Structures are given as C-alpha cells and as structure tokens.
Backbone as ProteinMPNN parsed JSONL, in Angstrom:
{"seq_chain_A": "MSNLLKVSKIEIRKDKNDNPYKYIEVSNYPHKLVIGPDGTNVKVRQMSRTIAITAWDKRIVGEYSFVKAPAFDLEEGESFEAEIVTREVPGYEIADNDGEVRTVNTYTCVVFGNSDDKKSFNAAVLQEFSRREHSLSEGPTVQTTERTDISEPISELSTAKKAADMV", "coords_chain_A": {"N_chain_A": [[89.526, 55.126, 155.223], [86.052, 55.286, 155.12], [83.771, 52.825, 153.885], [81.722, 52.888, 150.969], [78.552, 51.85, 149.841], [76.427, 51.068, 147.07], [73.101, 51.32, 145.959], [71.809, 49.07, 143.72], [69.557, 47.835, 142.726], [66.036, 47.615, 143.305], [63.255, 45.843, 144.464], [59.797, 45.371, 145.067], [58.41, 43.064, 147.22], [56.515, 40.308, 148.695], [56.232, 38.831, 151.908], [55.867, 35.565, 153.556], [53.702, 36.038, 155.183], [52.233, 37.819, 153.812], [53.11, 40.43, 154.01], [54.32, 43.422, 152.656], [57.642, 44.058, 151.453], [60.92, 45.46, 150.821], [63.22, 44.249, 148.512], [66.501, 44.628, 148.235], [69.287, 45.18, 146.279], [72.681, 45.684, 146.794], [75.914, 47.043, 146.07], [79.491, 47.176, 146.369], [81.803, 49.788, 145.462], [83.852, 49.528, 142.51], [86.328, 50.695, 142.709], [88.576, 52.136, 145.083], [89.68, 54.713, 147.248], [92.832, 55.017, 148.668], [95.42, 55.805, 151.022], [98.548, 56.286, 149.82], [102.033, 55.109, 150.083], [103.553, 57.407, 149.92], [101.933, 59.322, 150.968], [99.967, 60.361, 149.332], [96.678, 60.338, 147.803], [95.528, 57.349, 146.384], [93.952, 55.701, 143.752], [92.604, 52.574, 143.829], [91.863, 49.333, 142.465], [89.285, 47.211, 143.552], [87.841, 44.059, 144.515], [84.64, 43.6, 143.338], [81.617, 43.305, 145.111], [78.33, 42.038, 145.544], [75.304, 42.109, 147.312], [72.173, 41.102, 148.667], [69.668, 42.756, 150.543], [66.935, 42.809, 152.837], [64.115, 44.827, 153.592], [61.627, 46.064, 155.679], [58.782, 48.208, 155.805], [57.041, 48.192, 157.859], [56.786, 45.527, 159.929], [54.927, 42.73, 160.74], [54.783, 39.992, 162.733], [53.132, 37.373, 163.869], [52.208, 38.21, 167.072], [53.964, 40.26, 167.285], [55.32, 43.407, 166.376], [57.491, 45.074, 164.227], [59.754, 47.821, 163.909], [60.365, 50.227, 161.251], [62.839, 49.29, 158.919], [66.181, 50.57, 158.602], [67.17, 50.554, 155.996], [64.966, 50.748, 154.395], [64.218, 53.228, 153.323], [66.079, 53.706, 151.348], [67.029, 54.54, 147.984], [67.092, 53.555, 144.522], [70.276, 53.705, 143.018], [71.309, 55.32, 144.986], [73.934, 56.091, 147.331], [75.498, 54.908, 150.344], [76.961, 54.831, 153.686], [78.466, 51.91, 154.624], [79.434, 48.479, 155.197], [80.062, 45.375, 153.567], [80.021, 42.585, 155.347], [81.638, 39.62, 156.278], [81.733, 36.909, 158.445], [82.983, 34.29, 160.605], [80.77, 31.98, 162.046], [78.994, 29.98, 164.49], [78.343, 26.713, 163.194], [75.575, 26.191, 160.977], [72.606, 24.886, 159.414], [71.648, 24.953, 155.976], [69.406, 24.854, 153.204], [69.756, 24.066, 149.777], [68.562, 25.034, 146.467], [67.701, 22.611, 145.455], [66.883, 21.261, 147.643], [68.801, 19.958, 149.09], [70.577, 19.636, 152.065], [73.07, 21.412, 153.815], [75.855, 22.145, 155.964], [77.0, 25.264, 157.029], [79.509, 27.653, 158.036], [79.894, 30.364, 157.946], [78.709, 33.747, 157.686], [77.215, 36.402, 155.906], [76.51, 39.845, 155.79], [75.089, 43.173, 155.475], [76.483, 45.869, 157.149], [75.609, 48.802, 158.544], [77.15, 52.0, 158.816], [80.103, 53.93, 159.79], [83.087, 52.642, 159.05], [85.543, 53.59, 159.763], [85.414, 54.497, 162.335], [86.309, 52.587, 164.604], [85.552, 51.543, 167.134], [82.708, 52.002, 167.421], [81.908, 50.757, 165.075], [82.689, 48.073, 165.433], [80.898, 47.411, 167.484], [78.526, 47.744, 166.041], [78.775, 45.678, 164.159], [78.665, 43.394, 165.826], [76.078, 43.794, 166.88], [74.466, 43.673, 164.552], [74.914, 41.035, 163.628], [73.964, 39.636, 165.846], [71.283, 40.496, 165.811], [70.467, 39.152, 163.598], [70.457, 36.655, 164.537], [72.91, 35.27, 164.801], [75.755, 34.303, 166.45], [79.107, 35.402, 166.888], [81.908, 33.475, 165.921], [84.444, 34.305, 166.129], [86.057, 37.395, 166.997], [85.231, 40.646, 165.558], [87.006, 41.6, 162.581], [87.761, 44.176, 162.291], [89.569, 45.794, 164.347], [90.432, 47.551, 167.367], [93.127, 49.333, 168.912], [92.725, 50.321, 171.381], [91.527, 48.544, 173.03], [92.427, 46.745, 175.678], [92.052, 45.008, 177.828], [90.763, 41.925, 177.9], [88.359, 40.173, 179.171], [86.601, 38.176, 178.557], [86.038, 36.116, 175.682], [84.896, 37.525, 172.553], [83.096, 35.893, 171.212], [81.585, 34.793, 173.2], [79.986, 36.767, 174.154], [76.822, 38.097, 174.956], [75.405, 40.286, 174.067], [75.556, 43.193, 171.941], [75.963, 45.495, 173.356], [77.492, 44.774, 175.589], [79.88, 44.254, 174.272], [80.512, 46.77, 173.243], [80.945, 48.118, 175.625], [83.276, 46.891, 176.45], [85.17, 47.695, 174.639]], "CA_chain_A": [[88.344, 55.722, 154.635], [84.856, 54.474, 155.244], [83.338, 52.209, 152.636], [80.407, 53.258, 150.458], [77.827, 50.882, 149.035], [75.48, 51.719, 146.173], [71.896, 50.536, 145.669], [71.764, 48.797, 142.289], [68.246, 47.324, 142.311], [65.019, 47.5, 144.356], [61.992, 45.2, 144.078], [58.811, 45.21, 146.132], [57.981, 41.669, 147.313], [55.672, 40.007, 149.864], [56.707, 37.686, 152.669], [54.884, 34.49, 153.687], [52.536, 36.579, 155.887], [51.67, 38.792, 152.888], [53.591, 41.771, 154.318], [55.23, 43.903, 151.608], [58.984, 44.47, 151.86], [61.81, 45.782, 149.71], [64.392, 43.427, 148.239], [67.432, 45.666, 147.785], [70.63, 44.717, 145.951], [73.69, 46.723, 146.96], [77.261, 46.655, 145.64], [80.54, 48.127, 146.687], [82.372, 50.405, 144.278], [84.997, 48.754, 142.04], [87.56, 51.405, 143.049], [88.613, 52.682, 146.43], [90.81, 55.604, 147.482], [93.641, 54.703, 149.835], [96.575, 56.689, 151.152], [99.745, 55.578, 149.374], [103.206, 55.232, 150.952], [104.073, 58.774, 149.874], [100.949, 60.207, 151.564], [98.978, 60.827, 148.365], [95.533, 59.451, 147.573], [95.715, 56.456, 145.248], [92.741, 54.977, 143.38], [92.949, 51.162, 143.614], [90.751, 48.459, 142.091], [88.948, 46.194, 144.544], [86.882, 43.079, 144.027], [83.266, 44.06, 143.521], [80.716, 42.36, 145.754], [76.92, 42.425, 145.566], [74.539, 41.363, 148.305], [70.783, 41.557, 148.778], [69.131, 42.95, 151.886], [65.485, 42.985, 152.862], [63.722, 45.91, 154.485], [60.184, 46.231, 155.843], [58.295, 49.494, 156.305], [56.48, 47.778, 159.142], [56.684, 44.077, 159.829], [54.131, 42.124, 161.802], [54.937, 38.543, 162.778], [52.358, 36.944, 165.038], [51.78, 39.347, 167.901], [55.053, 41.225, 167.344], [55.42, 44.388, 165.313], [58.842, 45.597, 164.169], [59.835, 49.164, 163.342], [60.893, 50.34, 159.888], [64.271, 49.03, 158.752], [66.85, 51.762, 158.084], [67.388, 50.448, 154.546], [63.701, 50.873, 153.666], [64.138, 54.514, 152.631], [67.084, 53.82, 150.298], [66.513, 54.61, 146.621], [67.989, 53.015, 143.506], [71.33, 54.631, 142.642], [71.796, 56.031, 146.164], [75.091, 55.55, 148.044], [75.418, 55.043, 151.801], [78.095, 54.277, 154.418], [78.238, 50.565, 155.136], [80.386, 47.46, 154.757], [79.6, 43.999, 153.419], [80.85, 41.923, 156.356], [81.547, 38.165, 156.379], [82.395, 36.42, 159.661], [82.734, 32.917, 161.016], [79.72, 31.815, 163.057], [78.773, 28.555, 164.74], [77.732, 26.064, 162.045], [74.12, 26.092, 160.869], [72.224, 24.188, 158.194], [70.83, 25.629, 154.978], [69.012, 23.985, 152.089], [69.898, 24.706, 148.474], [67.333, 25.013, 145.668], [67.297, 21.222, 145.237], [66.479, 20.684, 148.926], [69.939, 19.325, 149.748], [70.952, 20.391, 153.26], [74.499, 21.404, 154.133], [76.225, 22.977, 157.102], [77.927, 26.354, 156.73], [79.968, 28.313, 159.259], [80.115, 31.793, 157.725], [77.498, 34.512, 157.401], [77.52, 37.703, 155.316], [75.412, 40.812, 155.831], [75.468, 44.576, 155.371], [76.525, 46.568, 158.434], [75.575, 50.246, 158.321], [77.989, 52.802, 159.692], [81.415, 54.381, 159.372], [84.059, 51.655, 159.505], [86.724, 54.27, 160.297], [85.199, 54.592, 163.781], [86.417, 51.16, 164.895], [84.82, 51.177, 168.346], [81.274, 51.901, 167.164], [81.662, 49.795, 164.004], [82.742, 46.744, 166.057], [79.617, 47.223, 168.173], [77.494, 47.59, 165.01], [78.93, 44.331, 163.597], [78.11, 42.46, 166.813], [74.637, 44.015, 166.969], [73.809, 43.196, 163.335], [74.951, 39.57, 163.623], [73.047, 39.206, 166.91], [69.924, 40.748, 165.324], [70.196, 38.106, 162.608], [70.535, 35.406, 165.304], [74.201, 34.612, 164.613], [76.828, 34.766, 167.326], [80.373, 35.345, 166.166], [82.878, 32.491, 166.371], [85.635, 35.08, 166.426], [85.747, 38.807, 167.054], [85.279, 41.362, 164.297], [88.367, 41.827, 162.123], [88.046, 45.597, 162.464], [89.933, 45.844, 165.76], [90.995, 48.797, 167.85], [94.215, 49.112, 169.858], [92.299, 50.809, 172.696], [91.02, 47.424, 173.809], [93.593, 46.095, 176.271], [91.656, 43.978, 178.78], [89.711, 41.062, 177.369], [88.037, 39.224, 180.224], [85.903, 37.054, 177.945], [86.081, 36.242, 174.227], [83.737, 38.152, 171.93], [82.13, 34.874, 170.816], [80.723, 34.457, 174.324], [79.174, 37.918, 174.546], [75.419, 37.9, 174.61], [74.831, 41.47, 173.44], [76.492, 44.156, 171.377], [76.247, 46.484, 174.378], [78.632, 44.275, 176.345], [81.065, 44.407, 173.442], [80.822, 48.188, 173.182], [81.492, 48.493, 176.925], [84.62, 46.347, 176.59], [86.103, 48.319, 173.691]], "C_chain_A": [[87.174, 54.763, 154.761], [84.429, 53.954, 153.877], [81.942, 52.698, 152.262], [79.84, 52.092, 149.667], [76.811, 51.642, 148.207], [74.315, 50.782, 145.899], [71.808, 50.341, 144.165], [70.386, 48.344, 141.813], [67.32, 47.272, 143.527], [63.783, 46.849, 143.765], [61.082, 45.178, 145.293], [58.321, 43.765, 146.086], [57.067, 41.513, 148.518], [56.231, 38.78, 150.564], [55.589, 36.653, 152.827], [53.624, 34.923, 154.444], [51.853, 37.679, 155.084], [52.031, 40.237, 153.239], [54.528, 42.229, 153.204], [56.583, 44.299, 152.21], [59.789, 44.804, 150.611], [62.979, 44.802, 149.689], [65.382, 44.373, 147.583], [68.798, 45.042, 147.511], [71.581, 45.896, 146.065], [75.048, 46.158, 146.567], [78.265, 47.666, 146.158], [81.087, 48.691, 145.378], [83.596, 49.611, 143.836], [86.347, 49.421, 142.331], [87.437, 51.998, 144.445], [89.819, 53.6, 146.533], [91.52, 55.17, 148.754], [94.805, 55.691, 149.88], [97.815, 55.864, 150.838], [100.915, 55.81, 150.316], [103.785, 56.645, 150.983], [103.075, 59.802, 150.42], [99.9, 60.735, 150.613], [97.822, 59.839, 148.267], [95.766, 58.649, 146.304], [94.403, 55.718, 145.02], [93.141, 53.534, 143.059], [91.692, 50.386, 143.258], [90.54, 47.462, 143.219], [87.921, 45.246, 143.955], [85.471, 43.576, 144.333], [82.425, 42.955, 144.132], [79.305, 42.92, 145.722], [76.21, 41.526, 146.56], [73.119, 41.928, 148.323], [70.422, 41.709, 150.247], [67.622, 43.111, 151.774], [65.145, 44.057, 153.889], [62.204, 46.046, 154.484], [59.884, 47.647, 156.298], [57.764, 49.269, 157.712], [56.285, 46.282, 158.998], [55.909, 43.541, 161.021], [54.263, 40.614, 161.682], [54.244, 38.075, 164.051], [51.876, 38.158, 165.795], [52.84, 40.446, 167.962], [55.042, 42.149, 166.133], [56.82, 44.982, 165.373], [58.837, 46.963, 163.501], [60.468, 49.118, 161.952], [62.402, 50.077, 159.886], [64.946, 50.26, 158.168], [67.038, 51.735, 156.568], [66.119, 50.715, 153.747], [63.635, 52.148, 152.837], [65.201, 54.704, 151.542], [66.407, 53.834, 148.926], [67.553, 54.069, 145.654], [68.988, 54.084, 143.079], [71.946, 55.369, 143.821], [72.996, 55.317, 146.771], [74.922, 55.794, 149.534], [76.632, 54.387, 152.446], [77.721, 52.928, 155.004], [79.352, 49.661, 154.635], [79.628, 46.158, 154.539], [80.55, 43.176, 154.282], [80.579, 40.419, 156.344], [82.336, 37.74, 157.607], [82.105, 34.942, 159.852], [81.695, 32.932, 162.125], [79.628, 30.33, 163.382], [78.003, 27.945, 163.57], [76.216, 26.011, 162.113], [73.791, 25.473, 159.519], [71.384, 25.074, 157.287], [70.5, 24.619, 153.884], [69.21, 24.74, 150.785], [68.584, 24.57, 147.706], [66.812, 23.61, 145.404], [66.849, 20.541, 146.527], [67.602, 19.978, 149.653], [70.412, 20.223, 150.886], [72.45, 20.279, 153.477], [74.748, 22.339, 155.308], [77.24, 24.017, 156.647], [78.339, 27.02, 158.041], [80.414, 29.751, 159.017], [78.776, 32.452, 157.424], [77.935, 35.88, 156.892], [76.295, 38.596, 155.403], [75.978, 42.215, 155.645], [75.402, 45.184, 156.765], [76.624, 48.057, 158.129], [76.525, 50.93, 159.282], [79.331, 53.121, 159.074], [82.457, 53.422, 159.927], [85.363, 52.294, 159.979], [86.628, 54.434, 161.809], [85.134, 53.153, 164.307], [85.59, 50.724, 166.108], [83.327, 51.007, 168.053], [80.982, 50.904, 166.044], [81.739, 48.366, 164.53], [81.428, 46.436, 166.761], [78.496, 47.011, 167.16], [77.561, 46.204, 164.372], [78.31, 43.309, 164.554], [76.59, 42.571, 166.896], [73.916, 43.446, 165.75], [73.805, 41.67, 163.272], [74.007, 39.011, 164.681], [71.595, 39.368, 166.467], [69.505, 39.68, 164.325], [70.371, 36.707, 163.196], [71.772, 34.577, 164.982], [75.174, 35.183, 165.628], [78.132, 34.585, 166.568], [81.282, 34.29, 166.774], [84.182, 33.17, 166.759], [85.222, 36.536, 166.44], [85.797, 39.445, 165.686], [86.726, 41.598, 163.877], [88.73, 43.304, 162.17], [88.308, 45.783, 163.95], [90.5, 47.206, 166.111], [92.101, 48.489, 168.846], [93.854, 49.607, 171.243], [91.855, 49.674, 173.601], [92.2, 46.645, 174.37], [93.224, 44.971, 177.224], [90.501, 43.176, 178.211], [89.436, 39.994, 178.416], [87.243, 38.038, 179.716], [85.943, 37.227, 176.438], [84.794, 36.83, 173.673], [82.684, 37.109, 171.585], [81.183, 34.502, 171.954], [79.856, 35.621, 174.779], [77.747, 37.714, 174.099], [74.819, 39.113, 173.917], [75.932, 42.382, 172.889], [76.865, 45.214, 172.412], [77.438, 46.052, 175.219], [79.924, 44.514, 175.565], [81.49, 45.883, 173.394], [81.421, 48.667, 174.504], [82.925, 48.021, 177.097], [85.631, 47.073, 175.723], [86.554, 49.656, 174.194]], "O_chain_A": [[87.314, 53.562, 154.53], [84.7, 54.573, 152.848], [81.09, 52.898, 153.127], [80.556, 51.429, 148.918], [76.379, 52.73, 148.587], [74.51, 49.594, 145.639], [71.74, 51.312, 143.411], [70.076, 48.454, 140.627], [67.746, 46.933, 144.631], [63.312, 47.245, 142.699], [61.543, 44.988, 146.419], [57.87, 43.292, 145.042], [56.861, 42.461, 149.276], [56.649, 37.817, 149.922], [54.492, 36.837, 152.299], [52.593, 34.256, 154.361], [50.995, 38.391, 155.606], [51.343, 41.166, 152.818], [55.445, 41.493, 152.839], [56.655, 44.808, 153.329], [59.394, 44.476, 149.493], [63.632, 44.56, 150.704], [65.127, 44.87, 146.486], [69.399, 44.445, 148.404], [71.332, 46.967, 145.512], [75.305, 44.963, 146.707], [77.952, 48.839, 146.36], [80.853, 48.126, 144.31], [84.313, 49.071, 144.678], [87.392, 48.782, 142.211], [86.345, 52.315, 144.916], [90.871, 53.304, 145.968], [90.889, 54.979, 149.793], [95.124, 56.331, 148.878], [98.098, 54.87, 151.507], [100.815, 56.613, 151.244], [104.431, 57.035, 151.955], [103.324, 61.006, 150.352], [99.019, 61.486, 151.032], [97.962, 58.662, 148.601], [96.153, 59.2, 145.273], [93.81, 55.178, 145.954], [93.918, 53.293, 142.135], [90.592, 50.732, 143.69], [91.501, 46.93, 143.776], [87.214, 45.592, 143.008], [85.164, 43.93, 145.471], [82.512, 41.799, 143.718], [79.104, 44.127, 145.857], [76.483, 40.328, 146.638], [72.907, 43.104, 148.025], [70.817, 40.9, 151.086], [67.106, 43.507, 150.728], [65.804, 44.177, 154.922], [61.576, 46.133, 153.429], [60.636, 48.226, 157.083], [58.011, 50.056, 158.625], [55.676, 45.826, 158.03], [56.208, 43.868, 162.169], [53.903, 40.027, 160.662], [54.704, 38.341, 165.162], [51.216, 39.032, 165.234], [52.633, 41.462, 168.625], [54.785, 41.719, 165.008], [57.289, 45.354, 166.448], [58.011, 47.23, 162.628], [61.029, 48.102, 161.539], [63.136, 50.577, 160.738], [64.358, 50.937, 157.323], [67.062, 52.787, 155.929], [66.191, 50.892, 152.53], [63.051, 52.146, 151.753], [65.228, 55.743, 150.883], [65.356, 53.223, 148.73], [68.752, 54.118, 145.929], [68.611, 55.224, 142.81], [73.002, 55.984, 143.675], [73.076, 54.089, 146.736], [74.283, 56.763, 149.944], [77.261, 53.509, 151.857], [76.775, 52.818, 155.784], [80.122, 50.04, 153.751], [78.661, 45.872, 155.246], [81.74, 43.079, 153.986], [79.425, 39.993, 156.394], [83.478, 38.161, 157.791], [81.122, 34.41, 159.336], [81.728, 33.776, 163.021], [80.134, 29.503, 162.624], [77.111, 28.585, 163.014], [75.641, 25.809, 163.183], [74.597, 25.525, 158.591], [70.532, 25.835, 157.745], [71.231, 23.651, 153.673], [68.872, 25.92, 150.692], [67.605, 24.049, 148.238], [65.62, 23.427, 145.157], [66.474, 19.368, 146.508], [67.381, 19.444, 150.74], [70.623, 21.421, 150.697], [73.032, 19.203, 153.344], [73.937, 23.218, 155.599], [78.215, 23.695, 155.968], [77.611, 26.96, 159.032], [81.211, 30.297, 159.78], [77.835, 31.802, 156.968], [78.908, 36.45, 157.386], [75.178, 38.162, 155.125], [77.192, 42.415, 155.659], [74.406, 45.039, 157.473], [77.598, 48.517, 157.532], [76.69, 50.498, 160.423], [79.662, 52.652, 157.985], [82.688, 53.386, 161.135], [86.21, 51.601, 160.544], [87.651, 54.502, 162.49], [84.055, 52.577, 164.439], [84.995, 49.647, 166.097], [82.744, 49.98, 168.4], [79.929, 50.268, 166.048], [80.941, 47.522, 164.122], [80.904, 45.328, 166.649], [77.609, 46.189, 167.388], [76.524, 45.612, 164.074], [77.523, 42.46, 164.136], [75.895, 41.558, 166.974], [72.872, 42.808, 165.89], [72.795, 41.073, 162.901], [73.323, 38.017, 164.438], [70.768, 38.49, 166.712], [68.325, 39.346, 164.221], [70.426, 35.712, 162.472], [71.707, 33.351, 164.898], [75.398, 36.393, 165.673], [78.243, 33.713, 165.706], [81.417, 34.211, 167.995], [84.928, 32.678, 167.606], [84.148, 36.88, 165.946], [86.341, 38.863, 164.747], [87.589, 41.78, 164.736], [89.91, 43.644, 162.095], [87.366, 45.915, 164.732], [90.992, 47.926, 165.241], [92.026, 47.486, 169.556], [94.588, 49.349, 172.196], [91.813, 49.836, 174.821], [92.9, 45.958, 173.625], [94.022, 44.053, 177.412], [89.392, 43.688, 178.06], [90.186, 39.026, 178.538], [87.207, 36.995, 180.37], [85.889, 38.355, 175.948], [83.723, 36.653, 174.254], [81.491, 37.401, 171.657], [80.104, 33.961, 171.712], [79.063, 35.467, 175.708], [77.49, 37.221, 173.001], [73.804, 38.978, 173.234], [77.082, 42.333, 173.326], [77.96, 45.772, 172.358], [78.304, 46.869, 175.531], [80.936, 44.926, 176.133], [82.675, 46.2, 173.493], [82.304, 49.524, 174.508], [83.71, 48.658, 177.8], [86.823, 47.072, 176.029], [87.341, 50.332, 173.532]]}, "name": "protein", "num_of_chains": 1, "seq": "MSNLLKVSKIEIRKDKNDNPYKYIEVSNYPHKLVIGPDGTNVKVRQMSRTIAITAWDKRIVGEYSFVKAPAFDLEEGESFEAEIVTREVPGYEIADNDGEVRTVNTYTCVVFGNSDDKKSFNAAVLQEFSRREHSLSEGPTVQTTERTDISEPISELSTAKKAADMV"}
C-alpha cells in the first residue's frame, strides 16, 4: 500500500532574496494498513516521522526562474501520496546552530508518488535526490525484481532518466 503523508503546519516565509515561500511540515500517519498472513487487512502502529519541506510559487535566483513546486498548493490538514525517504549519500558538511561543522552521510526528503509502483518510485527517488544535489551512495531500498541487468551501480548514474531506463 502506498504511504500517505499529512500536512500538519504551513508558514509563509521569505528567503534571503526576499522571495516568499511556504514552509510546510508533513507527517506520516501513526497507523498503517498491511495485509496479514491470513490475507486480511491489519492496522499496525508505525513510528511517526515529521519533516519540513519548502515550496515556492515562483522562485527567482539570479538570472534563473524556477517553476512552482508541486507542494506549494498543499493545504493544512490535506493528505497526499508520498514517502519520507532517507538514503546514504556521499559525505557533506553541515553547521549546527552553534556554528560547529560536522560531516554527515545521509539525507532525508519527501518523495512524491505511489511507492507501490516500484519502477516509477525508484526513478522519483533518484530524481528528487539529484534535484537536491545529492547522489546516492547506494540504490533506493524500494527495489523491483524486473531489474536483472545492472551494467553500472546506481550511485554512478548522473540522471534519474538513466535509472528509469535501467529498471
């Protein structure tokens, strides 16, 4: 079953270029329906996770203009198909609130789409991480058995299109 996320909070903020954007907090549901061993639907408790995403109606950075983010039209309380995805990535440095710099090798983001469709969801994971300038250290954990010939590891793919063609 595909995962649903719910918008729990929306704030309008401004970036360093004074462009307005939406700061959107989303959470997964604390319960999930799964198919039990006897074939019946079973409601199970899952660990709740919350993550913030940013969405611009129109973003202008220097001479570049970006189109509206799909999350921009979400409303508080609304549910949508997506997964909170965490993957290993090549190490990068971040600074905490005290200015102390550390290296991390994981990244988490929201990937829109139906995770039951493994082929297109794998491509969406690769595309979203690439869009956020993170290459994957390992392939997505949502794998399909249709993929039998791997001529190069996913971590070396330069685009999500290549990955979709391989699956």
